Residue, then its C-alpha position, 0 to 999 in steps of 0.5 A: x723038422x719044426x724044431x730043427x729050423x730054429x736051431x739052423x736059424x740061430x747058427x746062421x745068425x751066430x755065424x753072421x755076427x762073428x763075420x760082422x765082428x771080423x774087422x780087417x786092418x787098414x791099408x798096409x804101408x811098407x817102409x824101406x829102400x826101393x832098390x838094393x846093393x849086394x851084400x848090404x843089410x837093409x831094414x824094412x818095416x810095416x804098419x797098418x791101422x788095427x793090425x795085431x800081427x803080420x804075415x811076411x813072405x820074402x823071396x830072393x834072399x837066403x839071409x833075413x832076420x825078423x826083428x819084430x812083428x813089424x820089421x825084417x832085416x834083409x841082406x841083398x844077394x844077387x837077385x831082386x827081392x820080393x816082400x809080400x806082407x799081409x796085415x792080420x787082426x786076429x784071424x781077420x786078414x787085411x789086404x796084402x801088399x807086395x814090394x819088389x826091390x831090384x838089386x845092383x852089384x856093389x863096386x869093388x872096394x877101392x885100394x888106395x895107392x900113392x904114386x909121388x904125391x898123388x893118391x889113386x883109388x885103383x877101381x873103376x866107378x861112376x863117381x868118387x868122393x875123397x875124405x880127409x879125417x872122415x870129412x868129405x873134401x870139396x871138389x875131390x871127386x876124381x879117381x885120383x887126388x893130390x893132397x896138399x897136407x899130410x893126413x889120413x885119407x879114404x875114398x868112396x866109389x859109387x856106381x851108376x845105381x848108387x851103390x857105394x864102397x869105401x877104402x880103408x884109411x890111407x896115411x899120406x906123407x908129403x916128403x919135403x925132399x925135392x924128388x925127380x918126377x920119375x918117382x911119380x910112377x912109384x906105387x905102394x899099398x896098402x898103407x897102413x900095412x899089416x904083413x905084406x906091402x905091394x910095391x910097383x915101379x918100372x925102373x930098377x930100384x932098391x928099398x931101405x926101411x928106417x925107423x924114426x930114429x934113422x936106423x935102417x931095419x930092412x933092405x931090399x935091393x935089385x928090385x924091378x916091377x911089382x913086388x910083394x914084401x913080407x914085413x912081418x919081421x918089423x915091429x909095429x910102428x912108423x917107418x920111412x921107406x927110401x927108394x933109390x933108383x939110378x942115383x935118385x932118391x925119394x922117401x915115403x912114410x909107411x905105417x905098420x900096424 
Protein backbone atom coordinates (compact mmCIF):
# COMPACT_ATOMS: atom_id res chain seq x y z
CA UNK A 1 0.00 0.00 0.00
CA UNK A 2 2.88 2.36 0.82
CA UNK A 3 4.26 1.78 -2.70
CA UNK A 4 0.90 2.53 -4.37
CA UNK A 5 0.40 5.92 -2.68
CA UNK A 6 3.45 7.60 -4.31
CA UNK A 7 2.30 6.32 -7.70
CA UNK A 8 -1.20 7.81 -7.22
CA UNK A 9 0.36 11.07 -6.12
CA UNK A 10 2.50 11.22 -9.28
CA UNK A 11 -0.48 10.49 -11.53
CA UNK A 12 -2.55 13.17 -9.83
CA UNK A 13 0.28 15.67 -10.14
CA UNK A 14 0.73 14.83 -13.85
CA UNK A 15 -2.99 15.37 -14.47
CA UNK A 16 -2.86 18.73 -12.71
CA UNK A 17 0.14 19.77 -14.83
CA UNK A 18 -1.71 18.80 -18.06
CA UNK A 19 -4.74 20.80 -16.98
CA UNK A 20 -2.58 23.76 -16.11
CA UNK A 21 -1.03 23.58 -19.59
CA UNK A 22 -4.51 23.71 -21.28
CA UNK A 23 -4.91 27.39 -22.17
CA UNK A 24 -8.35 28.24 -23.58
CA UNK A 25 -8.51 30.71 -26.50
CA UNK A 26 -9.53 34.30 -25.92
CA UNK A 27 -12.94 35.84 -26.58
CA UNK A 28 -14.47 34.90 -29.93
CA UNK A 29 -15.76 37.48 -32.41
CA UNK A 30 -18.12 36.64 -35.31
CA UNK A 31 -18.00 39.06 -38.23
CA UNK A 32 -20.85 39.26 -40.73
CA UNK A 33 -24.24 40.91 -41.36
CA UNK A 34 -26.74 40.89 -38.49
CA UNK A 35 -29.63 40.23 -40.91
CA UNK A 36 -30.02 38.41 -44.21
CA UNK A 37 -32.09 38.26 -47.41
CA UNK A 38 -33.37 35.09 -49.06
CA UNK A 39 -31.19 33.55 -51.78
CA UNK A 40 -28.22 35.79 -50.96
CA UNK A 41 -24.73 34.43 -50.28
CA UNK A 42 -23.03 35.95 -47.24
CA UNK A 43 -19.64 35.29 -45.64
CA UNK A 44 -19.12 34.95 -41.88
CA UNK A 45 -15.67 34.92 -40.30
CA UNK A 46 -14.48 34.26 -36.76
CA UNK A 47 -11.42 35.09 -34.71
CA UNK A 48 -10.18 34.33 -31.21
CA UNK A 49 -6.68 34.95 -29.87
CA UNK A 50 -4.86 31.70 -29.23
CA UNK A 51 -7.29 29.53 -31.20
CA UNK A 52 -5.84 26.77 -33.37
CA UNK A 53 -9.19 25.63 -34.78
CA UNK A 54 -12.93 26.32 -34.59
CA UNK A 55 -16.00 24.11 -34.26
CA UNK A 56 -18.94 25.47 -36.32
CA UNK A 57 -22.61 24.59 -35.85
CA UNK A 58 -24.94 26.23 -38.42
CA UNK A 59 -28.69 25.62 -38.56
CA UNK A 60 -31.50 27.22 -40.57
CA UNK A 61 -29.98 26.68 -44.01
CA UNK A 62 -29.07 23.66 -46.11
CA UNK A 63 -26.56 25.55 -48.24
CA UNK A 64 -23.31 26.42 -46.54
CA UNK A 65 -19.69 26.07 -47.62
CA UNK A 66 -16.63 26.13 -45.38
CA UNK A 67 -13.95 28.25 -47.00
CA UNK A 68 -11.41 27.84 -44.19
CA UNK A 69 -11.24 27.23 -40.44
CA UNK A 70 -12.28 30.84 -39.93
CA UNK A 71 -14.88 31.37 -42.69
CA UNK A 72 -18.20 29.94 -43.85
CA UNK A 73 -20.28 31.13 -46.82
CA UNK A 74 -24.02 30.84 -46.18
CA UNK A 75 -27.00 31.03 -48.54
CA UNK A 76 -30.03 32.37 -46.68
CA UNK A 77 -33.28 30.50 -47.18
CA UNK A 78 -36.67 31.21 -45.58
CA UNK A 79 -35.88 31.03 -41.87
CA UNK A 80 -33.49 32.56 -39.36
CA UNK A 81 -29.96 31.15 -39.36
CA UNK A 82 -28.19 30.25 -36.12
CA UNK A 83 -24.39 30.27 -36.10
CA UNK A 84 -22.63 28.78 -33.08
CA UNK A 85 -18.83 28.67 -33.01
CA UNK A 86 -16.50 27.25 -30.35
CA UNK A 87 -12.83 28.29 -30.47
CA UNK A 88 -10.32 25.52 -29.72
CA UNK A 89 -6.68 25.50 -28.64
CA UNK A 90 -5.76 21.90 -29.31
CA UNK A 91 -8.20 19.93 -27.15
CA UNK A 92 -8.87 22.92 -24.92
CA UNK A 93 -12.21 24.62 -25.69
CA UNK A 94 -12.89 28.31 -25.27
CA UNK A 95 -16.23 30.01 -24.72
CA UNK A 96 -18.68 29.43 -27.56
CA UNK A 97 -20.57 32.32 -29.13
CA UNK A 98 -23.95 32.19 -30.92
CA UNK A 99 -25.30 34.59 -33.53
CA UNK A 100 -28.93 34.41 -34.68
CA UNK A 101 -29.47 36.05 -38.09
CA UNK A 102 -33.09 36.94 -39.02
CA UNK A 103 -33.91 36.49 -42.72
CA UNK A 104 -36.26 38.65 -44.81
CA UNK A 105 -37.64 37.94 -48.29
CA UNK A 106 -35.89 39.48 -51.30
CA UNK A 107 -38.18 41.68 -53.46
CA UNK A 108 -39.35 40.39 -56.82
CA UNK A 109 -36.92 41.30 -59.57
CA UNK A 110 -38.09 44.46 -61.37
CA UNK A 111 -38.95 44.12 -65.06
CA UNK A 112 -38.65 47.49 -66.79
CA UNK A 113 -41.27 48.41 -69.36
CA UNK A 114 -41.56 51.55 -71.45
CA UNK A 115 -44.80 53.48 -71.83
CA UNK A 116 -44.34 56.54 -74.02
CA UNK A 117 -41.12 58.03 -72.72
CA UNK A 118 -41.62 56.77 -69.17
CA UNK A 119 -39.98 53.68 -67.66
CA UNK A 120 -41.79 51.60 -65.04
CA UNK A 121 -40.18 49.14 -62.58
CA UNK A 122 -43.37 47.02 -62.49
CA UNK A 123 -42.82 45.77 -58.94
CA UNK A 124 -43.95 46.89 -55.50
CA UNK A 125 -41.16 48.01 -53.16
CA UNK A 126 -40.45 50.45 -50.32
CA UNK A 127 -37.86 52.39 -52.30
CA UNK A 128 -36.31 52.55 -55.75
CA UNK A 129 -33.10 53.79 -57.35
CA UNK A 130 -32.70 54.25 -61.10
CA UNK A 131 -29.32 53.98 -62.81
CA UNK A 132 -27.99 55.15 -66.15
CA UNK A 133 -24.95 53.29 -67.46
CA UNK A 134 -24.65 51.64 -64.00
CA UNK A 135 -24.44 55.03 -62.22
CA UNK A 136 -27.19 56.11 -59.78
CA UNK A 137 -29.35 59.00 -61.00
CA UNK A 138 -29.81 61.68 -58.34
CA UNK A 139 -33.45 62.05 -57.30
CA UNK A 140 -34.66 59.11 -59.44
CA UNK A 141 -36.21 57.18 -56.57
CA UNK A 142 -39.81 56.52 -57.68
CA UNK A 143 -41.32 53.45 -59.30
CA UNK A 144 -41.41 55.29 -62.63
CA UNK A 145 -38.77 57.43 -64.31
CA UNK A 146 -38.78 59.57 -67.44
CA UNK A 147 -35.29 59.75 -68.99
CA UNK A 148 -34.27 62.88 -70.85
CA UNK A 149 -31.61 61.18 -72.97
CA UNK A 150 -31.24 57.87 -74.75
CA UNK A 151 -29.18 55.25 -72.93
CA UNK A 152 -29.04 52.07 -70.91
CA UNK A 153 -31.06 52.09 -67.69
CA UNK A 154 -31.73 49.73 -64.79
CA UNK A 155 -33.59 50.01 -61.50
CA UNK A 156 -33.01 48.74 -57.97
CA UNK A 157 -36.01 47.84 -55.78
CA UNK A 158 -35.60 47.64 -52.01
CA UNK A 159 -38.00 46.53 -49.25
CA UNK A 160 -38.33 47.90 -45.72
CA UNK A 161 -35.86 45.28 -44.39
CA UNK A 162 -33.16 46.53 -46.75
CA UNK A 163 -33.25 43.55 -49.11
CA UNK A 164 -32.85 44.57 -52.74
CA UNK A 165 -32.99 43.25 -56.28
CA UNK A 166 -31.94 44.71 -59.64
CA UNK A 167 -33.59 44.62 -63.03
CA UNK A 168 -31.74 43.72 -66.18
CA UNK A 169 -30.60 46.69 -68.27
CA UNK A 170 -33.14 48.39 -70.51
CA UNK A 171 -32.18 50.29 -73.66
CA UNK A 172 -34.26 53.46 -73.76
CA UNK A 173 -34.88 55.29 -77.02
CA UNK A 174 -36.62 58.65 -77.06
CA UNK A 175 -38.25 59.03 -80.46
CA UNK A 176 -38.04 62.34 -82.24
CA UNK A 177 -41.56 61.86 -83.62
CA UNK A 178 -44.18 63.98 -81.91
CA UNK A 179 -46.66 61.31 -80.90
CA UNK A 180 -50.15 61.35 -79.49
CA UNK A 181 -50.50 61.00 -75.72
CA UNK A 182 -52.54 57.85 -76.26
CA UNK A 183 -49.27 55.98 -76.81
CA UNK A 184 -48.26 56.68 -73.21
CA UNK A 185 -50.32 53.58 -72.50
CA UNK A 186 -48.30 51.37 -74.87
CA UNK A 187 -46.10 48.98 -72.85
CA UNK A 188 -43.41 46.61 -74.10
CA UNK A 189 -40.77 44.50 -72.36
CA UNK A 190 -38.12 43.21 -72.01
CA UNK A 191 -35.69 45.36 -73.94
CA UNK A 192 -33.21 43.88 -74.88
CA UNK A 193 -35.32 40.86 -75.84
CA UNK A 194 -34.09 37.37 -76.70
CA UNK A 195 -37.11 35.49 -78.06
CA UNK A 196 -40.51 36.67 -76.80
CA UNK A 197 -41.56 40.33 -76.64
CA UNK A 198 -44.49 41.28 -74.41
CA UNK A 199 -46.63 44.19 -75.61
CA UNK A 200 -49.77 45.67 -74.13
CA UNK A 201 -52.05 48.43 -75.42
CA UNK A 202 -55.71 49.14 -74.74
CA UNK A 203 -56.40 50.30 -78.32
CA UNK A 204 -56.54 48.22 -81.49
CA UNK A 205 -53.09 48.42 -83.10
CA UNK A 206 -50.73 47.11 -85.75
CA UNK A 207 -47.00 46.57 -85.31
CA UNK A 208 -44.28 46.63 -87.92
CA UNK A 209 -40.60 45.94 -87.27
CA UNK A 210 -37.93 47.60 -89.41
CA UNK A 211 -34.17 47.17 -89.47
CA UNK A 212 -31.86 50.18 -89.46
CA UNK A 213 -31.90 50.25 -93.27
CA UNK A 214 -35.63 50.91 -93.18
CA UNK A 215 -36.64 47.46 -94.43
CA UNK A 216 -39.76 45.95 -92.91
CA UNK A 217 -38.86 42.51 -91.51
CA UNK A 218 -42.00 41.61 -89.56
CA UNK A 219 -45.64 42.73 -89.49
CA UNK A 220 -48.30 41.99 -86.85
CA UNK A 221 -51.81 43.29 -87.52
CA UNK A 222 -55.16 43.51 -85.74
CA UNK A 223 -53.76 43.33 -82.23
CA UNK A 224 -55.43 44.43 -79.00
CA UNK A 225 -54.46 44.15 -75.36
CA UNK A 226 -51.57 42.06 -74.11
CA UNK A 227 -49.67 40.01 -76.71
CA UNK A 228 -46.62 37.74 -76.69
CA UNK A 229 -44.69 38.08 -79.94
CA UNK A 230 -42.20 35.41 -81.03
CA UNK A 231 -39.16 37.14 -82.56
CA UNK A 232 -36.96 34.09 -83.04
CA UNK A 233 -37.14 34.49 -86.83
CA UNK A 234 -35.33 37.85 -86.64
CA UNK A 235 -31.58 38.25 -86.66
CA UNK A 236 -29.89 39.70 -83.58
CA UNK A 237 -29.59 43.46 -83.80
CA UNK A 238 -31.39 46.77 -83.46
CA UNK A 239 -34.90 47.36 -84.83
CA UNK A 240 -37.48 50.12 -84.91
CA UNK A 241 -40.94 49.00 -83.82
CA UNK A 242 -43.66 51.12 -85.39
CA UNK A 243 -47.06 51.22 -83.67
CA UNK A 244 -50.10 52.23 -85.74
CA UNK A 245 -53.43 52.81 -84.03
CA UNK A 246 -56.47 54.69 -85.37
CA UNK A 247 -54.36 56.59 -87.90
CA UNK A 248 -51.76 57.62 -85.31
CA UNK A 249 -48.15 56.47 -85.18
CA UNK A 250 -45.41 55.99 -82.59
CA UNK A 251 -41.94 54.42 -82.78
CA UNK A 252 -39.92 52.48 -80.23
CA UNK A 253 -36.35 51.22 -80.49
CA UNK A 254 -35.91 47.50 -79.84
CA UNK A 255 -32.72 45.53 -79.14
CA UNK A 256 -32.72 41.84 -80.05
CA UNK A 257 -29.88 39.83 -78.52
